[in-house]
Every structure is written in structure tokens, then in C-alpha cells.
C-alpha positions as CSV (number, residue, x, y, z in Angstrom):
1,M,-28.9,6.6,5.8
2,E,-25.3,7.5,6.9
3,N,-23.1,5.4,5.5
4,Q,-20.5,3.1,8.2
5,M,-17.5,2.9,5.4
6,F,-17.2,4.0,1.8
7,C,-14.7,1.3,-0.1
8,Y,-14.8,1.2,-3.9
9,Q,-11.1,-0.9,-4.0
10,C,-12.3,-3.6,-6.0
11,Q,-14.6,-5.1,-9.3
12,E,-16.8,-6.6,-6.5
13,T,-18.4,-3.7,-4.8
14,A,-21.9,-3.2,-3.6
15,G,-23.8,-1.9,-6.8
16,C,-21.2,-1.2,-8.5
17,K,-20.6,1.9,-6.4
18,G,-18.9,1.2,-2.6
19,C,-19.5,-0.9,0.0
20,T,-21.1,1.3,2.6
21,R,-22.2,-1.2,5.4
22,I,-19.8,-4.2,5.2
23,G,-17.6,-5.0,2.7
24,V,-18.5,-7.3,-0.5
25,C,-15.4,-9.0,0.7
26,G,-16.5,-9.5,4.3
27,K,-13.9,-6.5,5.4
28,T,-15.9,-5.0,8.6
29,P,-16.6,-0.9,8.6
30,Q,-14.1,-0.8,12.0
31,V,-11.0,-2.5,9.2
32,A,-11.5,-0.2,6.5
33,A,-11.6,2.7,8.9
34,M,-8.0,1.2,10.1
35,Q,-6.8,1.0,6.5
36,D,-8.1,4.0,5.6
37,L,-6.0,5.4,8.2
38,L,-2.8,3.7,7.8
39,V,-2.9,5.0,4.2
40,Y,-3.4,8.5,5.6
41,V,-0.6,7.8,7.8
42,S,1.8,6.9,5.0
43,K,1.3,9.3,3.0
44,G,2.1,11.6,6.2
45,I,5.8,9.5,6.6
46,S,5.9,9.6,2.6
47,A,5.9,13.6,2.5
48,V,8.8,13.3,5.3
49,T,11.0,11.5,3.4
50,T,10.6,13.0,0.1
51,Q,11.4,16.2,1.9
52,L,14.5,14.5,2.8
53,R,15.2,13.4,-0.7
54,K,14.9,17.0,-1.8
55,E,17.6,17.6,1.1
56,G,19.9,15.6,-0.4
57,K,19.8,13.2,2.8
58,S,18.6,9.2,3.0
59,V,15.9,7.0,3.3
60,S,16.9,3.8,5.3
61,A,15.8,0.8,3.1
62,A,13.6,-0.1,6.0
63,V,11.4,2.5,5.9
64,N,11.1,2.4,2.1
65,Q,9.6,-1.0,3.3
66,M,7.2,-0.3,5.9
67,V,5.5,2.1,3.9
68,T,5.4,-0.5,0.9
69,L,4.0,-3.1,3.3
70,N,1.6,-0.4,4.4
71,L,0.1,-0.2,1.2
72,F,0.3,-3.5,0.5
73,I,-1.8,-4.3,3.5
74,T,-4.5,-2.5,2.6
75,I,-5.3,-4.0,-0.8
76,T,-8.7,-6.0,-1.0
77,N,-8.4,-9.1,0.9
78,A,-4.8,-8.9,1.8
79,N,-5.3,-8.0,6.0
80,F,-8.2,-7.8,7.7
81,D,-6.0,-8.0,11.1
82,E,-7.9,-4.7,12.8
83,E,-5.2,-4.7,15.8
84,M,-2.7,-5.7,13.2
85,I,-3.2,-2.6,10.9
86,F,-3.5,-0.5,14.5
87,A,0.3,-1.4,15.7
88,R,1.1,-0.3,11.9
89,I,-0.3,2.8,12.5
90,L,1.5,3.4,15.7
91,D,4.7,1.7,14.4
92,T,4.5,4.4,11.0
93,L,3.5,7.4,13.3
94,R,6.7,6.9,15.6
95,C,8.8,6.6,12.9
96,K,7.5,9.2,10.8
97,E,8.4,11.3,14.2
98,E,12.0,10.4,14.2
99,L,12.6,11.3,10.3
100,L,10.8,14.8,10.9
101,K,13.5,15.8,13.2
102,Q,16.0,15.3,10.1
103,V,13.6,17.7,8.2
104,A,15.0,21.2,7.9
105,D,12.4,22.7,6.1
106,Q,9.3,21.5,7.7
107,D,7.3,24.7,6.1
108,A,7.3,22.4,3.5
109,L,5.3,19.7,4.7
110,P,1.5,19.2,4.7
111,A,-0.6,18.7,8.0
112,A,0.0,15.0,7.6
113,A,3.4,14.8,8.4
114,F,2.5,17.0,11.7
115,W,-0.8,15.0,12.8
116,Y,0.3,12.0,15.5
117,A,-1.4,10.3,18.3
118,E,-1.3,7.4,19.8
119,E,-4.9,6.8,22.0
120,K,-7.4,4.4,19.6
121,A,-10.4,6.5,20.2
122,V,-8.2,9.0,18.8
123,L,-7.5,7.3,15.5
124,E,-10.7,6.1,15.2
125,Q,-12.2,9.5,15.2
126,K,-9.1,10.8,12.5
127,A,-10.2,7.6,10.1
128,A,-13.4,8.8,9.8
129,Q,-12.2,12.1,8.1
130,V,-9.8,10.7,6.3
131,G,-11.8,8.2,3.9
132,V,-12.0,8.7,0.3
133,L,-14.9,11.0,0.9
134,S,-13.0,13.0,2.7
135,T,-11.8,14.7,-0.8
136,H,-15.1,16.4,-2.3
137,D,-14.5,17.6,-5.6
138,E,-15.3,14.0,-7.5
139,D,-12.4,14.6,-10.4
140,I,-10.0,15.2,-7.8
141,R,-11.2,12.2,-5.7
142,S,-11.6,10.0,-8.4
143,L,-7.7,10.7,-9.9
144,R,-6.3,10.9,-6.5
145,E,-8.2,7.4,-5.9
146,L,-6.8,5.8,-9.5
147,I,-3.1,7.0,-7.8
148,T,-3.5,5.6,-4.6
149,Y,-4.6,2.1,-6.1
150,G,-1.9,2.4,-8.4
151,L,0.8,2.3,-5.9
152,K,-0.8,-0.3,-4.1
153,G,-0.8,-2.3,-6.9
154,L,3.3,-1.3,-7.4
155,S,3.4,-2.2,-3.7
156,A,2.8,-5.5,-4.1
157,Y,5.5,-5.9,-6.7
158,S,7.8,-4.4,-4.4
159,K,7.0,-6.4,-1.6
160,H,7.5,-9.4,-2.7
161,A,10.9,-8.5,-4.3
162,N,11.9,-7.4,-0.9
163,A,10.9,-10.9,0.5
164,L,13.9,-12.0,-2.1
165,L,16.0,-9.2,-0.9
166,Q,15.8,-7.4,-4.2
167,Q,14.3,-3.5,-4.0
168,D,14.9,0.1,-6.4
169,E,15.5,3.5,-4.5
170,A,14.0,4.8,-8.1
171,V,10.7,3.1,-7.0
172,D,10.5,3.6,-3.8
173,A,11.2,6.8,-4.1
174,F,8.3,7.9,-6.7
175,L,6.1,5.5,-4.8
176,Q,6.4,7.8,-1.6
177,K,6.4,11.2,-3.7
178,A,3.0,9.9,-5.7
179,L,1.5,8.8,-2.4
180,A,2.2,12.2,-0.6
181,A,1.0,14.1,-4.1
182,T,-2.3,13.0,-3.5
183,L,-2.3,15.1,-0.3
184,D,-1.4,18.5,-2.0
185,D,-4.9,20.8,-2.8
186,S,-2.6,23.0,-4.7
187,L,-2.8,19.5,-8.1
188,S,-4.9,20.4,-10.7
189,V,-6.7,17.1,-12.7
190,A,-3.8,17.9,-15.4
191,D,-1.6,17.7,-12.9
192,L,-3.1,14.5,-10.9
193,V,-3.7,13.0,-14.9
194,A,0.2,13.2,-15.7
195,L,0.6,11.8,-12.1
196,T,-1.1,9.4,-12.9
197,M,0.6,8.5,-16.3
198,E,3.7,8.2,-14.2
199,V,2.4,5.8,-11.5
200,G,1.7,3.2,-14.9
201,K,5.2,4.0,-16.0
202,Y,6.9,3.1,-13.3
203,G,4.4,-0.1,-12.5
204,V,6.2,-1.8,-15.3
205,S,9.8,-0.8,-13.1
206,G,7.7,-2.5,-10.8
207,M,7.2,-5.6,-12.8
208,E,11.2,-5.5,-13.4
209,L,11.9,-5.7,-10.4
210,L,9.9,-8.5,-9.5
211,D,10.7,-10.3,-12.6
212,R,14.8,-9.9,-11.5
213,A,14.2,-11.2,-8.4
214,N,12.2,-14.1,-9.2
215,T,14.6,-14.8,-12.1
216,S,17.9,-14.2,-10.3
217,S,16.6,-16.5,-6.8
218,Y,15.0,-19.9,-8.9
219,G,16.1,-19.3,-12.7
220,N,14.1,-18.8,-15.7
221,P,10.6,-19.8,-16.1
222,E,10.3,-23.6,-17.8
223,I,7.6,-25.8,-20.0
224,T,6.9,-27.8,-17.6
225,K,4.0,-31.0,-17.2
226,V,2.1,-30.7,-14.2
227,N,-0.5,-33.8,-11.9
228,I,-3.7,-31.9,-12.4
229,G,-5.7,-34.9,-11.3
230,V,-7.3,-35.3,-7.8
231,G,-5.6,-37.1,-5.0
232,K,-6.4,-38.8,-2.0
233,R,-4.9,-36.2,0.3
234,P,-6.2,-32.7,1.7
235,G,-4.7,-29.5,-1.1
236,I,-3.5,-26.1,-0.6
237,L,-4.7,-23.8,-2.8
238,V,-1.9,-21.2,-4.1
239,S,-2.9,-17.7,-5.5
240,G,-1.3,-15.0,-6.0
241,H,2.9,-13.9,-7.3
242,D,4.9,-14.2,-4.0
243,L,6.7,-17.1,-4.8
244,R,8.9,-17.2,-2.0
245,D,5.6,-17.6,0.4
246,L,5.1,-20.9,-2.0
247,E,8.6,-21.8,-1.6
248,M,8.7,-22.0,2.0
249,L,5.3,-23.8,1.6
250,L,6.6,-26.5,-0.4
251,E,9.8,-26.4,1.7
252,Q,7.8,-27.2,4.8
253,S,5.5,-29.7,3.5
254,K,7.5,-31.8,1.3
255,D,7.4,-35.2,3.7
256,S,3.8,-35.2,3.5
């Protein structure tokens, strides 16, 4: 039976191999396809921004945050809103077209840097061509996906730090450079292993960025007694490490 989708991003995946009909998490094939395409267009714009930096040109914080948020959106269970993802794809493609005009040496860019469409049917057709299984060599595929998932984790740190008005240009530049590198068919297994290790290095930098953002906004963590009993009113379960979201939630519910 032909796969309706393929995702092996999380440890819950069907049969410990990959979800092929619908995600164990509830993700539909349509959402999975749009997420695949969002990653692909993020690779395209990252190739453009990486080339701009090579040419000594600056990349705005808004563009950096666009790529970061794009990757974060594709993390398991972060966002299953197909129309919102579709809108992000269009915004990214339009932004990429404007940045492309600034690139002097366009011969250095991969095909993803030039691909553009707006019709949903065309986008859906492209999405079916750029998923995980589009890389046929299993070793190269595994390393590319390991790098991509590592960068998604890095994007989460950066996204939450960005929410607290903190950013790191070096982290953003690396994330985009590494993401663009997954398009490069000339890279060997050894090259990709080395890049995987570098992703780990920048993961530490991303954690330092988020720690700096959190402590500069809220101070250093302190041991505190909390009530863990059962209350009479409905509660809100909070998971994750977006302290800005938690702050806003506490502010909105303080008189409840």
C-alpha cells in the first residue's frame, strides 16, 4: 500500500518505523505534507540568506525569526493548523523572492532557492516530492533528518528566547547554513556526520541563549514550596519551557 504520509520524528511512531497513514499524534497526511513543504521552503530561504552572508550582506532579525518559527511549527504537536502552515509557506516564499534579488552570485544557489508557487494544488504536488523519503540513500537520508531534527530543537530554544527579546545572530546564521546544507548532494556521509556534531555544539549555544533570556527577564531559579494538592476549580496544565507564555497566562488568571 502506498504511503499517505511518512513521519518518524518522534518516539511514538507507528511500529517504531514511521507513521504512514495518520500520525499516532493525530497529525493528518495533509498537515504532514504542508509541514514537509514548510521545511523545504525554509531550506530554500536559508540557502539565500547563507549566500547573502557570504557576500557580506546582512540578514534582518525578522527573517531570522521567520526561519526559526517555521522550524518550530513543524515540531511534533506544536501546530496542526493546515491553513496557518499554508500561509507561512506563502509568506516564506514571498520573502525569499525579495531576498533573492540581493544575491549577486545566484549560480551558487540550489534549486530550492528558486522554486516558487502560490496555487495550493501546485504546493500540494511539490509537498509530495520533498518529504523525508525523497532522499533515496538511507545513510544520507538519516543524517539529513538527524540534522534537521536537531535544528528543530535549536529553533525551539531560539523561538522562546526571541519571545523575551533575546537573539543570537551566530546561532541564527548557523541554523540557516546547516539547514541549507541538507540540500547539498555533494556532501558525503563524513561531511554530514561532522555537521551533525556541529549542530550539537550550537545546541549548547541555543540553551545558553534561552537561559540568558529567562534569567534576565525573571531572575535565577529559586527553590520554592508550591501547593500540589487538588483544588476545587478547573486547572490549566502547563508543559514546555516558554516562560513568557506562562507569565501571560498567570497575568490573565491572577484574579480568577
